[in-house]
mmCIF file of the N, C-alpha and C atoms, coordinates in Angstrom:
data_MODEL
# 
_entry.id   MODEL 
# 
loop_
_atom_site.group_PDB 
_atom_site.id 
_atom_site.type_symbol 
_atom_site.label_atom_id 
_atom_site.label_alt_id 
_atom_site.label_comp_id 
_atom_site.label_asym_id 
_atom_site.label_entity_id 
_atom_site.label_seq_id 
_atom_site.pdbx_PDB_ins_code 
_atom_site.Cartn_x 
_atom_site.Cartn_y 
_atom_site.Cartn_z 
_atom_site.occupancy 
_atom_site.B_iso_or_equiv 
_atom_site.pdbx_formal_charge 
_atom_site.auth_seq_id 
_atom_site.auth_comp_id 
_atom_site.auth_asym_id 
_atom_site.auth_atom_id 
_atom_site.pdbx_PDB_model_num 
ATOM 1   N N  . MET A 1 1  ? -44.932 -81.536 21.868 1.00 0.00 ? 1  MET A N  1 
ATOM 2   C CA . MET A 1 1  ? -44.968 -80.659 20.479 1.00 0.00 ? 1  MET A CA 1 
ATOM 3   C C  . MET A 1 1  ? -45.416 -81.009 19.666 1.00 0.00 ? 1  MET A C  1 
ATOM 4   N N  . PRO A 1 2  ? -45.673 -80.898 18.831 1.00 0.00 ? 2  PRO A N  1 
ATOM 5   C CA . PRO A 1 2  ? -46.547 -82.442 17.527 1.00 0.00 ? 2  PRO A CA 1 
ATOM 6   C C  . PRO A 1 2  ? -45.199 -82.186 16.533 1.00 0.00 ? 2  PRO A C  1 
ATOM 7   N N  . GLY A 1 3  ? -45.128 -82.901 15.752 1.00 0.00 ? 3  GLY A N  1 
ATOM 8   C CA . GLY A 1 3  ? -44.365 -82.635 14.654 1.00 0.00 ? 3  GLY A CA 1 
ATOM 9   C C  . GLY A 1 3  ? -45.345 -82.232 13.206 1.00 0.00 ? 3  GLY A C  1 
ATOM 10  N N  . GLY A 1 4  ? -44.822 -82.291 12.399 1.00 0.00 ? 4  GLY A N  1 
ATOM 11  C CA . GLY A 1 4  ? -45.660 -81.676 10.541 1.00 0.00 ? 4  GLY A CA 1 
ATOM 12  C C  . GLY A 1 4  ? -46.527 -82.716 10.680 1.00 0.00 ? 4  GLY A C  1 
ATOM 13  N N  . THR A 1 5  ? -46.126 -84.272 10.885 1.00 0.00 ? 5  THR A N  1 
ATOM 14  C CA . THR A 1 5  ? -47.267 -85.102 9.944  1.00 0.00 ? 5  THR A CA 1 
ATOM 15  C C  . THR A 1 5  ? -48.634 -85.218 11.291 1.00 0.00 ? 5  THR A C  1 
ATOM 16  N N  . GLU A 1 6  ? -48.488 -84.851 12.253 1.00 0.00 ? 6  GLU A N  1 
ATOM 17  C CA . GLU A 1 6  ? -49.039 -84.283 13.304 1.00 0.00 ? 6  GLU A CA 1 
ATOM 18  C C  . GLU A 1 6  ? -50.245 -83.721 13.137 1.00 0.00 ? 6  GLU A C  1 
ATOM 19  N N  . TRP A 1 7  ? -48.766 -82.319 13.016 1.00 0.00 ? 7  TRP A N  1 
ATOM 20  C CA . TRP A 1 7  ? -50.382 -81.279 12.055 1.00 0.00 ? 7  TRP A CA 1 
ATOM 21  C C  . TRP A 1 7  ? -51.252 -80.974 11.375 1.00 0.00 ? 7  TRP A C  1 
ATOM 22  N N  . ILE A 1 8  ? -51.134 -81.869 10.612 1.00 0.00 ? 8  ILE A N  1 
ATOM 23  C CA . ILE A 1 8  ? -51.986 -82.237 9.585  1.00 0.00 ? 8  ILE A CA 1 
ATOM 24  C C  . ILE A 1 8  ? -52.920 -82.925 9.388  1.00 0.00 ? 8  ILE A C  1 
ATOM 25  N N  . ILE A 1 9  ? -52.466 -84.083 10.441 1.00 0.00 ? 9  ILE A N  1 
ATOM 26  C CA . ILE A 1 9  ? -53.191 -85.068 11.132 1.00 0.00 ? 9  ILE A CA 1 
ATOM 27  C C  . ILE A 1 9  ? -54.946 -84.849 11.662 1.00 0.00 ? 9  ILE A C  1 
ATOM 28  N N  . ILE A 1 10 ? -54.273 -83.287 12.477 1.00 0.00 ? 10 ILE A N  1 
ATOM 29  C CA . ILE A 1 10 ? -55.618 -82.423 13.808 1.00 0.00 ? 10 ILE A CA 1 
ATOM 30  C C  . ILE A 1 10 ? -56.068 -81.436 12.816 1.00 0.00 ? 10 ILE A C  1 
ATOM 31  N N  . VAL A 1 11 ? -54.862 -80.634 11.794 1.00 0.00 ? 11 VAL A N  1 
ATOM 32  C CA . VAL A 1 11 ? -55.862 -80.325 10.961 1.00 0.00 ? 11 VAL A CA 1 
ATOM 33  C C  . VAL A 1 11 ? -56.630 -81.096 10.534 1.00 0.00 ? 11 VAL A C  1 
ATOM 34  N N  . ILE A 1 12 ? -56.330 -81.880 9.621  1.00 0.00 ? 12 ILE A N  1 
ATOM 35  C CA . ILE A 1 12 ? -57.876 -82.596 8.958  1.00 0.00 ? 12 ILE A CA 1 
ATOM 36  C C  . ILE A 1 12 ? -58.862 -83.175 9.853  1.00 0.00 ? 12 ILE A C  1 
ATOM 37  N N  . ALA A 1 13 ? -58.610 -83.537 10.737 1.00 0.00 ? 13 ALA A N  1 
ATOM 38  C CA . ALA A 1 13 ? -59.354 -83.877 12.284 1.00 0.00 ? 13 ALA A CA 1 
ATOM 39  C C  . ALA A 1 13 ? -60.303 -82.919 12.386 1.00 0.00 ? 13 ALA A C  1 
ATOM 40  N N  . VAL A 1 14 ? -60.048 -82.060 12.500 1.00 0.00 ? 14 VAL A N  1 
ATOM 41  C CA . VAL A 1 14 ? -60.366 -80.834 12.855 1.00 0.00 ? 14 VAL A CA 1 
ATOM 42  C C  . VAL A 1 14 ? -61.277 -79.982 12.012 1.00 0.00 ? 14 VAL A C  1 
ATOM 43  N N  . LEU A 1 15 ? -61.320 -80.247 10.688 1.00 0.00 ? 15 LEU A N  1 
ATOM 44  C CA . LEU A 1 15 ? -61.699 -79.696 9.305  1.00 0.00 ? 15 LEU A CA 1 
ATOM 45  C C  . LEU A 1 15 ? -63.305 -80.857 9.169  1.00 0.00 ? 15 LEU A C  1 
ATOM 46  N N  . VAL A 1 16 ? -62.787 -82.378 9.437  1.00 0.00 ? 16 VAL A N  1 
ATOM 47  C CA . VAL A 1 16 ? -63.986 -83.072 9.224  1.00 0.00 ? 16 VAL A CA 1 
ATOM 48  C C  . VAL A 1 16 ? -65.155 -83.096 9.998  1.00 0.00 ? 16 VAL A C  1 
ATOM 49  N N  . LEU A 1 17 ? -64.604 -82.217 11.794 1.00 0.00 ? 17 LEU A N  1 
ATOM 50  C CA . LEU A 1 17 ? -65.205 -82.360 12.687 1.00 0.00 ? 17 LEU A CA 1 
ATOM 51  C C  . LEU A 1 17 ? -66.320 -80.977 12.931 1.00 0.00 ? 17 LEU A C  1 
ATOM 52  N N  . PHE A 1 18 ? -65.280 -80.072 12.334 1.00 0.00 ? 18 PHE A N  1 
ATOM 53  C CA . PHE A 1 18 ? -66.499 -78.797 12.272 1.00 0.00 ? 18 PHE A CA 1 
ATOM 54  C C  . PHE A 1 18 ? -66.534 -78.334 10.933 1.00 0.00 ? 18 PHE A C  1 
ATOM 55  N N  . GLY A 1 19 ? -66.334 -78.646 9.938  1.00 0.00 ? 19 GLY A N  1 
ATOM 56  C CA . GLY A 1 19 ? -66.258 -78.413 8.479  1.00 0.00 ? 19 GLY A CA 1 
ATOM 57  C C  . GLY A 1 19 ? -65.998 -77.022 7.828  1.00 0.00 ? 19 GLY A C  1 
ATOM 58  N N  . GLY A 1 20 ? -65.755 -76.659 6.700  1.00 0.00 ? 20 GLY A N  1 
ATOM 59  C CA . GLY A 1 20 ? -65.006 -75.423 6.662  1.00 0.00 ? 20 GLY A CA 1 
ATOM 60  C C  . GLY A 1 20 ? -65.824 -74.284 6.850  1.00 0.00 ? 20 GLY A C  1 
ATOM 61  N N  . ARG A 1 21 ? -67.039 -74.445 7.206  1.00 0.00 ? 21 ARG A N  1 
ATOM 62  C CA . ARG A 1 21 ? -67.841 -73.220 7.202  1.00 0.00 ? 21 ARG A CA 1 
ATOM 63  C C  . ARG A 1 21 ? -68.082 -72.473 9.372  1.00 0.00 ? 21 ARG A C  1 
ATOM 64  N N  . LYS A 1 22 ? -67.543 -73.477 9.327  1.00 0.00 ? 22 LYS A N  1 
ATOM 65  C CA . LYS A 1 22 ? -67.345 -73.681 10.991 1.00 0.00 ? 22 LYS A CA 1 
ATOM 66  C C  . LYS A 1 22 ? -66.431 -73.200 11.720 1.00 0.00 ? 22 LYS A C  1 
ATOM 67  N N  . ILE A 1 23 ? -64.933 -73.212 10.705 1.00 0.00 ? 23 ILE A N  1 
ATOM 68  C CA . ILE A 1 23 ? -63.782 -72.964 11.092 1.00 0.00 ? 23 ILE A CA 1 
ATOM 69  C C  . ILE A 1 23 ? -63.163 -71.333 11.731 1.00 0.00 ? 23 ILE A C  1 
ATOM 70  N N  . PRO A 1 24 ? -64.045 -70.862 10.533 1.00 0.00 ? 24 PRO A N  1 
ATOM 71  C CA . PRO A 1 24 ? -63.426 -69.240 10.892 1.00 0.00 ? 24 PRO A CA 1 
ATOM 72  C C  . PRO A 1 24 ? -64.418 -68.501 11.658 1.00 0.00 ? 24 PRO A C  1 
ATOM 73  N N  . GLU A 1 25 ? -65.251 -69.436 12.425 1.00 0.00 ? 25 GLU A N  1 
ATOM 74  C CA . GLU A 1 25 ? -66.577 -68.296 13.627 1.00 0.00 ? 25 GLU A CA 1 
ATOM 75  C C  . GLU A 1 25 ? -65.479 -69.258 14.904 1.00 0.00 ? 25 GLU A C  1 
ATOM 76  N N  . PHE A 1 26 ? -65.164 -70.692 14.758 1.00 0.00 ? 26 PHE A N  1 
ATOM 77  C CA . PHE A 1 26 ? -64.364 -70.953 16.001 1.00 0.00 ? 26 PHE A CA 1 
ATOM 78  C C  . PHE A 1 26 ? -63.305 -70.368 15.988 1.00 0.00 ? 26 PHE A C  1 
ATOM 79  N N  . MET A 1 27 ? -62.339 -70.180 14.827 1.00 0.00 ? 27 MET A N  1 
ATOM 80  C CA . MET A 1 27 ? -60.826 -68.967 15.012 1.00 0.00 ? 27 MET A CA 1 
ATOM 81  C C  . MET A 1 27 ? -61.104 -67.403 16.050 1.00 0.00 ? 27 MET A C  1 
ATOM 82  N N  . ARG A 1 28 ? -62.187 -67.336 15.722 1.00 0.00 ? 28 ARG A N  1 
ATOM 83  C CA . ARG A 1 28 ? -63.368 -66.163 16.207 1.00 0.00 ? 28 ARG A CA 1 
ATOM 84  C C  . ARG A 1 28 ? -63.316 -65.890 16.960 1.00 0.00 ? 28 ARG A C  1 
ATOM 85  N N  . GLY A 1 29 ? -63.598 -66.962 17.562 1.00 0.00 ? 29 GLY A N  1 
ATOM 86  C CA . GLY A 1 29 ? -64.323 -67.282 18.690 1.00 0.00 ? 29 GLY A CA 1 
ATOM 87  C C  . GLY A 1 29 ? -62.779 -67.358 19.996 1.00 0.00 ? 29 GLY A C  1 
ATOM 88  N N  . LEU A 1 30 ? -62.035 -67.937 19.077 1.00 0.00 ? 30 LEU A N  1 
ATOM 89  C CA . LEU A 1 30 ? -60.654 -68.134 20.056 1.00 0.00 ? 30 LEU A CA 1 
ATOM 90  C C  . LEU A 1 30 ? -59.828 -67.638 20.394 1.00 0.00 ? 30 LEU A C  1 
ATOM 91  N N  . GLY A 1 31 ? -59.497 -66.369 18.715 1.00 0.00 ? 31 GLY A N  1 
ATOM 92  C CA . GLY A 1 31 ? -58.632 -65.085 19.052 1.00 0.00 ? 31 GLY A CA 1 
ATOM 93  C C  . GLY A 1 31 ? -59.398 -63.825 20.375 1.00 0.00 ? 31 GLY A C  1 
ATOM 94  N N  . LYS A 1 32 ? -60.989 -64.222 20.481 1.00 0.00 ? 32 LYS A N  1 
ATOM 95  C CA . LYS A 1 32 ? -61.695 -63.086 22.004 1.00 0.00 ? 32 LYS A CA 1 
ATOM 96  C C  . LYS A 1 32 ? -61.093 -63.973 22.749 1.00 0.00 ? 32 LYS A C  1 
ATOM 97  N N  . GLY A 1 33 ? -61.058 -64.945 22.496 1.00 0.00 ? 33 GLY A N  1 
ATOM 98  C CA . GLY A 1 33 ? -61.066 -65.475 24.078 1.00 0.00 ? 33 GLY A CA 1 
ATOM 99  C C  . GLY A 1 33 ? -59.239 -65.028 24.695 1.00 0.00 ? 33 GLY A C  1 
ATOM 100 N N  . VAL A 1 34 ? -58.549 -65.322 23.465 1.00 0.00 ? 34 VAL A N  1 
ATOM 101 C CA . VAL A 1 34 ? -57.379 -65.172 23.824 1.00 0.00 ? 34 VAL A CA 1 
ATOM 102 C C  . VAL A 1 34 ? -57.201 -63.783 24.595 1.00 0.00 ? 34 VAL A C  1 
ATOM 103 N N  . ARG A 1 35 ? -57.327 -62.673 23.575 1.00 0.00 ? 35 ARG A N  1 
ATOM 104 C CA . ARG A 1 35 ? -57.554 -61.497 23.915 1.00 0.00 ? 35 ARG A CA 1 
ATOM 105 C C  . ARG A 1 35 ? -57.911 -61.084 25.253 1.00 0.00 ? 35 ARG A C  1 
ATOM 106 N N  . GLU A 1 36 ? -59.281 -61.561 25.796 1.00 0.00 ? 36 GLU A N  1 
ATOM 107 C CA . GLU A 1 36 ? -59.585 -61.080 27.002 1.00 0.00 ? 36 GLU A CA 1 
ATOM 108 C C  . GLU A 1 36 ? -58.535 -61.917 28.210 1.00 0.00 ? 36 GLU A C  1 
ATOM 109 N N  . PHE A 1 37 ? -57.792 -62.701 27.703 1.00 0.00 ? 37 PHE A N  1 
ATOM 110 C CA . PHE A 1 37 ? -57.017 -63.393 28.453 1.00 0.00 ? 37 PHE A CA 1 
ATOM 111 C C  . PHE A 1 37 ? -56.447 -62.647 29.049 1.00 0.00 ? 37 PHE A C  1 
ATOM 112 N N  . LYS A 1 38 ? -55.708 -62.049 27.786 1.00 0.00 ? 38 LYS A N  1 
ATOM 113 C CA . LYS A 1 38 ? -53.949 -60.820 27.752 1.00 0.00 ? 38 LYS A CA 1 
ATOM 114 C C  . LYS A 1 38 ? -54.699 -59.871 28.213 1.00 0.00 ? 38 LYS A C  1 
ATOM 115 N N  . ASP A 1 39 ? -55.690 -59.508 27.848 1.00 0.00 ? 39 ASP A N  1 
ATOM 116 C CA . ASP A 1 39 ? -56.608 -58.354 28.173 1.00 0.00 ? 39 ASP A CA 1 
ATOM 117 C C  . ASP A 1 39 ? -56.737 -57.971 30.230 1.00 0.00 ? 39 ASP A C  1 
ATOM 118 N N  . ALA A 1 40 ? -57.249 -59.254 30.956 1.00 0.00 ? 40 ALA A N  1 
ATOM 119 C CA . ALA A 1 40 ? -56.853 -59.690 32.218 1.00 0.00 ? 40 ALA A CA 1 
ATOM 120 C C  . ALA A 1 40 ? -56.086 -60.213 33.072 1.00 0.00 ? 40 ALA A C  1 
ATOM 121 N N  . LYS A 1 41 ? -55.230 -60.542 32.193 1.00 0.00 ? 41 LYS A N  1 
ATOM 122 C CA . LYS A 1 41 ? -53.635 -60.480 32.572 1.00 0.00 ? 41 LYS A CA 1 
ATOM 123 C C  . LYS A 1 41 ? -52.706 -59.356 32.281 1.00 0.00 ? 41 LYS A C  1 
ATOM 124 N N  . ASP A 1 42 ? -53.345 -57.783 32.055 1.00 0.00 ? 42 ASP A N  1 
ATOM 125 C CA . ASP A 1 42 ? -52.254 -57.252 32.403 1.00 0.00 ? 42 ASP A CA 1 
ATOM 126 C C  . ASP A 1 42 ? -53.060 -56.095 32.806 1.00 0.00 ? 42 ASP A C  1 
ATOM 127 N N  . ASN A 1 43 ? -54.178 -56.663 33.368 1.00 0.00 ? 43 ASN A N  1 
ATOM 128 C CA . ASN A 1 43 ? -55.055 -55.645 34.405 1.00 0.00 ? 43 ASN A CA 1 
ATOM 129 C C  . ASN A 1 43 ? -54.785 -56.210 36.008 1.00 0.00 ? 43 ASN A C  1 
ATOM 130 N N  . VAL A 1 44 ? -54.396 -57.455 35.310 1.00 0.00 ? 44 VAL A N  1 
ATOM 131 C CA . VAL A 1 44 ? -53.923 -58.101 37.107 1.00 0.00 ? 44 VAL A CA 1 
ATOM 132 C C  . VAL A 1 44 ? -52.299 -57.402 37.211 1.00 0.00 ? 44 VAL A C  1 
ATOM 133 N N  . ARG A 1 45 ? -51.749 -57.554 36.480 1.00 0.00 ? 45 ARG A N  1 
ATOM 134 C CA . ARG A 1 45 ? -49.994 -57.194 36.312 1.00 0.00 ? 45 ARG A CA 1 
ATOM 135 C C  . ARG A 1 45 ? -50.264 -55.511 36.646 1.00 0.00 ? 45 ARG A C  1 
ATOM 136 N N  . ASN A 1 46 ? -50.912 -54.645 36.131 1.00 0.00 ? 46 ASN A N  1 
ATOM 137 C CA . ASN A 1 46 ? -50.901 -53.376 36.310 1.00 0.00 ? 46 ASN A CA 1 
ATOM 138 C C  . ASN A 1 46 ? -51.256 -53.167 38.106 1.00 0.00 ? 46 ASN A C  1 
ATOM 139 N N  . GLU A 1 47 ? -52.384 -53.786 38.397 1.00 0.00 ? 47 GLU A N  1 
ATOM 140 C CA . GLU A 1 47 ? -52.866 -53.283 39.620 1.00 0.00 ? 47 GLU A CA 1 
ATOM 141 C C  . GLU A 1 47 ? -51.580 -53.838 40.689 1.00 0.00 ? 47 GLU A C  1 
ATOM 142 N N  . PHE A 1 48 ? -50.958 -54.806 40.569 1.00 0.00 ? 48 PHE A N  1 
ATOM 143 C CA . PHE A 1 48 ? -49.894 -55.007 41.158 1.00 0.00 ? 48 PHE A CA 1 
ATOM 144 C C  . PHE A 1 48 ? -49.525 -54.211 41.542 1.00 0.00 ? 48 PHE A C  1 
ATOM 145 N N  . GLU A 1 49 ? -48.838 -53.861 39.837 1.00 0.00 ? 49 GLU A N  1 
ATOM 146 C CA . GLU A 1 49 ? -47.376 -52.669 40.164 1.00 0.00 ? 49 GLU A CA 1 
ATOM 147 C C  . GLU A 1 49 ? -47.705 -51.638 40.809 1.00 0.00 ? 49 GLU A C  1 
ATOM 148 N N  . SER A 1 50 ? -49.210 -51.031 40.194 1.00 0.00 ? 50 SER A N  1 
ATOM 149 C CA . SER A 1 50 ? -49.751 -50.343 41.146 1.00 0.00 ? 50 SER A CA 1 
ATOM 150 C C  . SER A 1 50 ? -50.039 -50.252 42.517 1.00 0.00 ? 50 SER A C  1 
ATOM 151 N N  . GLY A 1 51 ? -49.910 -51.800 42.741 1.00 0.00 ? 51 GLY A N  1 
ATOM 152 C CA . GLY A 1 51 ? -50.136 -51.548 44.427 1.00 0.00 ? 51 GLY A CA 1 
ATOM 153 C C  . GLY A 1 51 ? -48.368 -51.580 44.912 1.00 0.00 ? 51 GLY A C  1 
ATOM 154 N N  . ILE A 1 52 ? -47.589 -52.453 44.096 1.00 0.00 ? 52 ILE A N  1 
ATOM 155 C CA . ILE A 1 52 ? -45.807 -51.744 44.764 1.00 0.00 ? 52 ILE A CA 1 
ATOM 156 C C  . ILE A 1 52 ? -45.635 -50.157 44.391 1.00 0.00 ? 52 ILE A C  1 
ATOM 157 N N  . LYS A 1 53 ? -46.332 -49.550 43.990 1.00 0.00 ? 53 LYS A N  1 
ATOM 158 C CA . LYS A 1 53 ? -45.815 -48.083 43.613 1.00 0.00 ? 53 LYS A CA 1 
ATOM 159 C C  . LYS A 1 53 ? -45.851 -47.833 45.082 1.00 0.00 ? 53 LYS A C  1 
ATOM 160 N N  . GLU A 1 54 ? -47.401 -47.964 45.012 1.00 0.00 ? 54 GLU A N  1 
ATOM 161 C CA . GLU A 1 54 ? -48.249 -47.131 46.434 1.00 0.00 ? 54 GLU A CA 1 
ATOM 162 C C  . GLU A 1 54 ? -47.815 -47.197 47.749 1.00 0.00 ? 54 GLU A C  1 
ATOM 163 N N  . LYS A 1 55 ? -47.749 -48.966 47.794 1.00 0.00 ? 55 LYS A N  1 
ATOM 164 C CA . LYS A 1 55 ? -46.412 -48.999 48.973 1.00 0.00 ? 55 LYS A CA 1 
ATOM 165 C C  . LYS A 1 55 ? -45.401 -48.589 49.157 1.00 0.00 ? 55 LYS A C  1 
ATOM 166 N N  . ASP A 1 56 ? -44.328 -48.309 48.173 1.00 0.00 ? 56 ASP A N  1 
ATOM 167 C CA . ASP A 1 56 ? -43.203 -47.724 48.138 1.00 0.00 ? 56 ASP A CA 1 
ATOM 168 C C  . ASP A 1 56 ? -43.521 -46.155 48.368 1.00 0.00 ? 56 ASP A C  1 
ATOM 169 N N  . VAL A 1 57 ? -44.355 -45.603 47.920 1.00 0.00 ? 57 VAL A N  1 
ATOM 170 C CA . VAL A 1 57 ? -44.840 -44.270 47.817 1.00 0.00 ? 57 VAL A CA 1 
ATOM 171 C C  . VAL A 1 57 ? -45.272 -44.198 49.553 1.00 0.00 ? 57 VAL A C  1 
ATOM 172 N N  . ASP A 1 58 ? -45.616 -44.801 50.039 1.00 0.00 ? 58 ASP A N  1 
ATOM 173 C CA . ASP A 1 58 ? -46.388 -44.588 51.085 1.00 0.00 ? 58 ASP A CA 1 
ATOM 174 C C  . ASP A 1 58 ? -45.445 -44.830 52.724 1.00 0.00 ? 58 ASP A C  1 
ATOM 175 N N  . THR A 1 59 ? -44.314 -46.237 52.634 1.00 0.00 ? 59 THR A N  1 
ATOM 176 C CA . THR A 1 59 ? -42.710 -46.076 53.018 1.00 0.00 ? 59 THR A CA 1 
ATOM 177 C C  . THR A 1 59 ? -42.096 -45.339 52.743 1.00 0.00 ? 59 THR A C  1 
ATOM 178 N N  . ALA A 1 60 ? -42.151 -44.542 51.573 1.00 0.00 ? 60 ALA A N  1 
ATOM 179 C CA . ALA A 1 60 ? -41.417 -43.045 51.872 1.00 0.00 ? 60 ALA A CA 1 
ATOM 180 C C  . ALA A 1 60 ? -41.781 -42.010 52.191 1.00 0.00 ? 60 ALA A C  1 
ATOM 181 N N  . VAL A 1 61 ? -42.736 -41.695 52.560 1.00 0.00 ? 61 VAL A N  1 
ATOM 182 C CA . VAL A 1 61 ? -43.632 -40.380 52.561 1.00 0.00 ? 61 VAL A CA 1 
ATOM 183 C C  . VAL A 1 61 ? -43.344 -40.304 54.773 1.00 0.00 ? 61 VAL A C  1 
ATOM 184 N N  . LYS A 1 62 ? -43.564 -41.545 54.820 1.00 0.00 ? 62 LYS A N  1 
ATOM 185 C CA . LYS A 1 62 ? -43.491 -41.935 56.428 1.00 0.00 ? 62 LYS A CA 1 
ATOM 186 C C  . LYS A 1 62 ? -42.378 -41.082 57.446 1.00 0.00 ? 62 LYS A C  1 
ATOM 187 N N  . PRO A 1 63 ? -42.634 -39.788 58.738 1.00 0.00 ? 63 PRO A N  1 
ATOM 188 C CA . PRO A 1 63 ? -40.950 -39.818 58.900 1.00 0.00 ? 63 PRO A CA 1 
ATOM 189 C C  . PRO A 1 63 ? -40.479 -40.546 59.645 1.00 0.00 ? 63 PRO A C  1 
ATOM 190 N N  . ILE A 1 64 ? -39.950 -40.025 59.964 1.00 0.00 ? 64 ILE A N  1 
ATOM 191 C CA . ILE A 1 64 ? -38.864 -41.349 60.952 1.00 0.00 ? 64 ILE A CA 1 
ATOM 192 C C  . ILE A 1 64 ? -39.208 -40.559 62.123 1.00 0.00 ? 64 ILE A C  1 
ATOM 193 N N  . ILE A 1 65 ? -39.770 -39.797 63.075 1.00 0.00 ? 65 ILE A N  1 
ATOM 194 C CA . ILE A 1 65 ? -39.536 -39.819 64.690 1.00 0.00 ? 65 ILE A CA 1 
ATOM 195 C C  . ILE A 1 65 ? -40.158 -40.339 64.969 1.00 0.00 ? 65 ILE A C  1 
# 
């Protein structure tokens, strides 16, 4: 993990490469990407949990005969 000096160098490099006007647009896009990733992760988790619950219900309802 970068320390304090490394973060300062990274921030300066980003400012030089993208300029001050592009950074808010870049951050918005990054935030949107992170949000979409989180939503997809939550959807997969919900599908997995609902599949487990359905499997539990199916095994609990089967007659023993």
